C-alpha positions in Angstrom: -33.4 43.0 -35.7 -34.7 40.4 -34.7 -35.9 38.6 -31.4 -35.1 35.0 -30.2 -38.4 33.0 -29.4 -38.9 32.6 -26.1 -36.8 29.6 -24.6 -39.8 26.7 -23.5 -38.7 26.2 -19.7 -41.1 27.2 -17.1 -40.4 30.9 -17.1 -38.1 32.8 -19.1 -37.3 36.0 -20.6 -36.2 37.3 -23.8 -35.0 41.1 -24.8 -35.5 43.3 -27.2 -34.4 46.7 -28.3 -31.9 48.2 -25.3 -32.1 52.0 -24.6 -29.4 54.0 -22.5 -30.3 55.0 -19.3 -29.1 58.8 -19.8 -30.3 59.6 -22.8 -34.3 58.0 -21.8 -34.7 60.4 -19.1 -33.4 63.1 -20.9 -36.2 62.2 -23.5 -39.3 62.5 -21.4 -41.3 65.8 -21.6 -40.5 67.6 -18.9 -37.4 65.6 -17.9 -39.8 62.7 -16.6 -38.0 59.2 -16.2 -38.9 56.9 -19.0 -41.7 54.0 -17.4 -42.1 50.4 -17.5 -45.3 49.2 -18.9 -46.3 45.7 -18.7 -48.5 44.4 -21.5 -50.8 41.1 -20.5 -50.9 39.3 -23.9 -52.4 36.2 -25.4 -54.3 35.5 -29.0 -57.0 37.0 -28.3 -59.1 39.9 -30.4 -59.0 42.2 -27.3 -55.4 41.8 -26.4 -54.2 43.0 -29.8 -57.1 45.9 -29.9 -55.8 46.9 -26.0 -51.7 46.8 -27.8 -52.9 48.9 -30.8 -54.7 51.6 -28.4 -51.8 51.7 -26.2 -49.3 52.2 -29.0 -51.4 55.0 -30.4 -52.2 56.8 -27.3 -49.9 56.0 -24.0 -46.3 54.7 -24.8 -43.7 57.2 -25.1 -40.4 56.6 -27.4 -38.6 55.6 -24.7 -40.7 53.8 -22.4 -39.8 49.9 -21.2 -42.0 47.1 -22.4 -42.5 44.4 -20.2 -44.3 41.2 -22.4 -46.2 38.6 -20.0 -48.1 35.8 -21.2 -49.0 33.0 -18.7 -49.1 29.7 -20.2 -51.8 26.9 -18.6 -49.8 23.8 -17.8 -53.1 21.8 -19.1 -54.0 23.7 -22.5 -52.0 23.7 -25.3 -48.8 25.8 -24.8 -49.0 29.1 -27.7 -46.6 30.7 -25.3 -43.4 31.2 -27.9 -45.7 31.8 -31.2 -48.0 34.5 -28.8 -44.8 36.5 -27.1 -43.1 36.4 -31.0 -46.4 37.6 -32.4 -46.1 41.1 -30.0 -42.2 41.0 -30.1 -43.0 41.6 -34.0 -45.0 44.3 -33.2 -42.6 46.0 -30.4 -40.0 46.0 -33.2 -41.6 47.2 -35.8 -42.7 50.5 -33.7 -38.6 50.3 -32.7 -39.9 49.7 -28.8 -37.6 48.7 -26.0 -38.8 45.3 -24.9 -38.6 42.5 -23.0 -40.5 39.2 -23.3 -41.8 37.0 -20.0 -43.7 33.8 -20.0 -44.6 32.2 -17.1 -46.7 28.5 -16.7 -49.2 28.8 -14.0 -52.7 27.9 -14.1 -53.7 31.2 -12.0 -53.5 33.6 -14.4 -54.2 37.0 -12.7 -51.8 35.6 -9.3 -49.1 35.3 -11.8 -49.5 38.6 -13.9 -49.6 40.3 -10.7 -46.8 38.6 -9.2 -44.6 39.4 -12.6 -45.9 43.0 -12.0 -44.4 42.8 -8.4 -40.8 41.3 -9.1 -40.4 43.8 -11.4 -40.3 47.9 -11.6 -43.5 48.0 -13.4 -45.2 51.6 -13.4 -48.7 50.4 -15.0 -50.1 47.2 -16.6 -52.2 47.1 -19.6 -54.8 44.6 -20.6 -57.4 43.9 -22.7 -61.3 42.9 -21.4 -63.8 41.0 -23.0 -66.5 43.4 -21.4 -68.3 40.4 -19.4 -71.6 41.4 -17.6 -72.0 40.5 -14.0 -73.7 37.0 -14.6 -70.9 36.0 -17.1 -68.0 37.5 -14.7 -69.5 35.4 -12.0 -69.3 32.3 -14.1 -66.7 32.6 -16.4 -64.4 35.1 -14.4 -62.4 37.7 -15.7 -58.6 37.8 -15.4 -58.1 42.1 -15.8 -60.8 42.3 -13.2 -59.1 39.9 -10.6 -55.3 41.1 -11.5 -56.6 45.1 -11.1 -58.3 44.3 -7.7 -54.7 42.3 -6.2 -52.1 44.1 -8.4 -49.5 46.2 -6.5 -49.3 48.5 -9.7 -52.3 50.6 -11.8 -53.9 48.4 -13.9 -55.5 50.1 -17.5 -58.1 47.8 -18.6 -58.7 48.4 -22.2 -62.4 47.0 -24.2 -62.4 46.2 -27.9 -64.4 48.6 -30.4 -68.2 46.6 -31.0 -68.2 48.3 -34.2 -64.1 47.0 -35.1 -64.1 49.9 -37.4 -60.5 50.5 -38.8 -60.4 54.0 -37.7 -61.8 52.9 -33.8 -58.0 53.0 -32.8 -56.7 55.9 -34.1 -54.9 58.4 -32.0 -56.8 60.6 -29.3 -54.3 62.9 -28.7 -55.1 65.6 -27.1 -56.7 63.4 -24.3 -59.3 64.2 -22.3 -58.5 62.3 -19.3 -60.9 62.5 -16.2 -60.4 61.6 -12.7 -62.6 61.4 -9.8 -61.8 64.5 -7.2 -62.7 62.8 -3.8 -61.4 63.4 -0.6 -60.9 59.5 -0.1 -57.4 58.6 0.3 -57.6 56.1 -2.7 -58.5 58.7 -5.2 -55.7 61.2 -3.9 -53.1 58.1 -4.2 -54.9 58.0 -8.4 -53.9 61.3 -8.5 -50.7 61.4 -7.4 -50.2 58.3 -9.5 -51.4 60.2 -12.9 -49.0 63.3 -12.6 -46.4 61.2 -12.2 -46.8 58.4 -14.3 -49.8 59.5 -17.4 -50.4 62.9 -17.8 -48.8 64.6 -20.0 -48.9 68.7 -19.8 -48.6 69.8 -23.2 -51.6 67.3 -24.7 -53.8 66.7 -21.8 -57.0 68.2 -20.7 -57.4 67.1 -17.4 -61.1 66.9 -16.4 -62.1 66.6 -12.5 -65.2 64.7 -12.0 -67.3 65.8 -8.6 -70.3 63.9 -7.0 -72.5 65.2 -5.0 -76.1 64.6 -3.6 -79.3 64.9 -5.7 -80.5 68.2 -4.8 -83.5 68.7 -3.0 -86.0 71.7 -2.3 -85.6 71.8 1.5 -82.6 73.3 3.1 -79.8 70.5 4.5 -77.3 71.6 6.5 -75.6 68.4 5.2 -76.0 69.2 1.7 -74.1 72.9 2.7 -71.7 70.9 4.3 -71.0 68.5 1.2 -71.1 71.0 -1.3 -68.4 73.2 0.6 -66.3 70.0 1.1 -66.5 69.2 -2.6 -65.2 73.0 -3.2 -62.4 72.4 -0.9 -61.1 68.9 -2.4 -61.3 70.5 -6.2 -59.2 73.1 -5.1 -56.8 71.2 -3.4 -56.4 68.8 -6.8 -56.6 71.3 -9.3 -53.9 73.5 -6.9 -51.6 70.1 -6.9 -52.3 69.5 -10.7 -51.3 73.5 -11.4 -48.3 73.5 -9.3 -47.1 70.2 -11.6 -47.5 72.0 -14.9 -51.2 70.8 -15.7 -53.0 74.3 -16.9 -55.9 72.3 -19.0 -57.8 71.9 -15.8 -61.7 72.3 -16.0 -64.5 70.8 -13.7 -67.7 68.8 -14.2 -70.0 68.4 -11.3 -72.8 65.8 -11.1 -75.3 64.3 -8.9 -76.3 61.0 -7.3 -75.0 57.1 -6.9 -71.3 57.7 -7.2 -70.1 55.1 -9.6 -73.5 55.5 -11.7 -72.8 59.4 -11.9 -69.2 59.4 -12.9 -69.5 56.7 -15.4 -72.2 58.7 -17.0 -70.6 62.0 -16.7 -67.4 60.4 -18.4 -69.6 59.1 -21.2 -71.5 61.9 -22.0 -68.5 64.5 -22.2 -66.3 62.6 -24.8 -64.3 60.9 -22.2 -60.8 59.2 -23.5 -59.4 57.9 -20.6 -60.5 57.8 -17.1 -58.4 57.5 -13.7 -60.3 56.0 -10.5 -58.6 54.7 -7.1 -59.4 51.6 -5.6 -60.7 51.3 -1.9 -59.1 48.5 -0.1 -61.1 45.8 1.0 -64.6 44.8 -0.3 -67.7 46.7 -0.1 -71.0 44.7 1.9 -73.0 45.4 -1.4 -72.5 45.9 -5.3 -68.9 46.3 -6.7 -66.7 49.4 -6.0 -66.8 52.3 -7.8 -63.5 52.1 -9.3 -64.6 48.4 -11.1 -67.8 49.4 -12.0 -66.7 51.9 -13.9 -64.1 49.5 -15.2 -66.5 47.3 -16.3 -68.8 49.2 -17.9 -67.0 52.3 -19.7 -66.2 51.8 -23.3 -62.8 54.0 -23.0 -59.9 52.8 -21.3 -59.9 52.9 -17.3 -57.0 52.8 -15.3 -57.6 51.6 -11.6 -54.9 52.8 -9.0 -55.3 50.2 -6.4 -55.0 51.8 -2.5 -52.6 49.9 -0.6 -50.6 48.9 -3.3 -46.6 49.5 -4.2 -46.6 53.3 -3.4 -43.7 54.8 -5.1 -44.9 58.4 -5.6 -45.2 60.7 -2.6 -47.9 62.9 -0.9 -48.4 65.9 -2.3 -49.4 69.2 -0.7 -48.0 67.8 3.0 -48.4 71.4 4.6 -51.8 71.9 4.0 -52.8 69.2 6.2 -51.9 70.6 9.1 -53.5 73.6 8.2 -56.6 72.2 7.2 -56.8 70.0 10.4 -56.4 73.3 12.5 -59.3 75.0 11.2 -61.4 71.4 10.9 -61.6 71.4 7.3 -60.8 68.4 5.0 -57.4 67.7 4.5 -55.4 68.5 1.0 -54.8 66.3 -1.4 -52.1 63.3 -0.1 
């Protein structure tokens, strides 16, 4: 089986193997429907590494793959060659794919527009792992896309050691989620339950972050501890109800972003999911972006306020929690 090279017009698409929708839905674990996964591809080593990791640890047999390449009008257009390279990889893995090429100088916005115009459930991108200064000077397409895309964006860095075994399967995966009462964290949980997590193979670690302990009793600190217990209970109940039994808790303290990243680094995290709050903080960068920029493992950034096709969970507990003056449940 071969794919025709993408046509040279301003934007175009070509498709690979087709699948039967009825068979696709039935073939997914737990009766889940197939997902549409967008890959932003170019000729960089980071993109190849991201594709390798995702095909080993993310893609299900009946997922639909959308290969997206943005060609700059100014530079030499290598779009057809790049798309053909990744199309060949999809064909060798017998994946159902479609290739899209767009001419645009604003790469991040173009990728977000393609994901917005297609029913994309997650966009996978390679990340060069620039520090804050180089990001400010050179820019980061994956970082910019994660902050404007309507669908969650998975940022994957290339291993520094470049070893052959760096991207072997990590199944069963240890997936970390930030258990927080904020709505963007709840949105990340709802998305992960529906589109990412696998009950049979994933071990889910819920990370709660509190303030550093002090010798003196503090009513505010005690309330935060109680709130953390309630939030963890709601997250765990939601996961259990959806068939996820391998759920553990990890508690840490300190600045939220640094503490979450440190906890994941020291506890064998394979994949981290974090919600991105709307707007920009006055100082620093959002928690999800700080972790994504500094973590060596893949990070999924779920932007609150994007296209929300996942339904809220625990609707009956919100009213009960409000009546007792306690934090609302997940969703």
